[in-house]
Structures are given as C-alpha cells and as structure tokens.
N, C-alpha and C positions, 0 to 999 in steps of 0.2 A: 504493500499498499503507499502511495506516493505522501510524503509529508507536504501540508500546507498550510500555508500561514493566512491566519486570519483577517489581519490586518492590512493585506495587499489585494492587489485587482490583477486578473488575470487575463490573456488574450489565448485563443482558440489554437495559436501557434505555440504555446506551451512557454510564454513569456510571462515573468511578473514585473509590476507596476508598482512603485511605491510614491504616490506623490509627497513631495516637499515642499510642496507651496500651492500660490494657485497655478502656476502655469509652467513648473519646474516638477519632475519627475525622474527616478531613477530606475534602470532597465537591467532586469538580468533573465536568467533561465531559470524554468520550474526543476523541481525534485526530480516529477517524471520525463524532463526531457534531458536532465543529467544521465539518470539511470538509462534511459534509450539509447542515448549517444556511447555509453561507454567510456572508457579512460580517455581524457582530453589531452593531447600533447599539443596543441597549438592554437590561439584565437588571434585573428588578423581581424581588427576593428577600424572602423571608419573613421575619417580624421576629424577633430574638434572645428566646429563654424560649419560643416556638411551640414545642409538642410536636407532633412527625410519626409516623406509621406508616409503614412501608415500602410505597411505591407510592404515598404523598400526594406532592403537587407543593411543590417547594423554592423554585421560582423560574420564570418566564415568561421566556425570550429571543427577542427581536424582532431577526432578522434580514433584509435587505432581500428574503429570498425570504418569510418567514412569521412569525408569532408559534408559538412552541415553550414545551412545558413539560419542567420539568426535574423528575424524581423523583426521589425519596429510595429508595434502594435498603437502606435501612436505616431502622429504629425508633429514636427518640430523641429529645434537645431540641436544638434550634438552639441554641447556645453564643456562635457570632460569625457575624459574615456580611463577606465580603469586599468593603468599601467602596471599593477601589480602583475597582471595575467599575460604579459608579454613574456616574463620570466617565470612564472610559476601557473600555465594555465590550469592546472591540475586542482587549482585553488576551486574550481566549479564543480567540481566533482565532491572534494572536501566540506564543502559549505556554501550552496548553490544560493544560500538565501544572503550570506555574506560578503557574495562574491558578486559583485554588481559589474556590469559591462560598459554601459553609460548612462550618463546623466542628458537628458534635453530639455531644454527652455523653451518658450512660446509653444506649450503643447497645443492639440487638439484632439477632437475624439474622443474623451475618457468616456463617453458615454457607450461607448463600443465595449467597453470592457466588463467582465464578469465579476462577481462577486465571490469569494472563498466556496461559498456554499452552492452558487451557479457553477463554478469549476470542476467542484468536487462531483457533482451532477455530469457534468460533460465528460471526466474520466470515465466516468462509470458506463456511459456508454461505447467508449472505445476497448473497453475490457468485458465486453456481452461478447 
C-alpha cells in the first residue's frame, strides 16, 4: 500500500503538490510513483525560469528499469530546483515526500488536483 500524505494535493500522473502560498508550490513524485520506477539513478530537471504548462515535462527520472518523464500538474514558472537530487537521485526512493523536484511560482490549475482521499480512491482503481 502506497503512503499518501493528507496535507498534499495529487495528480493522476502521480506527482504531489504542496502549496506554499497563494501562487507558489513545491512538486515531487508520490510513493506510488517511486515504487513503480524502482531504484532511481539519475534526475534531469528543467532549468529555473522555464515556463511550463500543466502536463508539460518537468524532469526526466532514470531508474534501473527505464527513463520516465515527470509531468507538471500545474502551469507556472520554475523558481527553484532541488539541486540535491543531481548528486543523490536515490533520495526520491528514500523519502519521496521530503525530496521535492522543483518549485513553481505564478501557478494556475489547482482546481484539477485531487485531495488525498480522491488520490487514494484513484489508486484503488489502478490496482483492480
């Protein structure tokens, strides 16, 4: 069973969102995503200042299984990336909720996100 944090919002592509203000957020991958990926060995993040639309790629994550794209659940501008992941990508496996990928500012589209309860129900449909 995947861990889900109640205070976060979630996307169908398995990213979590922590709102840090009215229009700023932090984004990472869920426990379900990191388990599905397997051992993560490399993270390639988009640069600070890049504007992204919802469902645009934010990062590429390479695991022992494959390379996977991480999608932005919201539209906004990348204001910060987690540079710790460059040298220690395995932190996404060790603590996926403590190891964020990037921060966005000027975010739009928060109405599309799921609550923890809605995400839990969504995961249940995938496991059937």
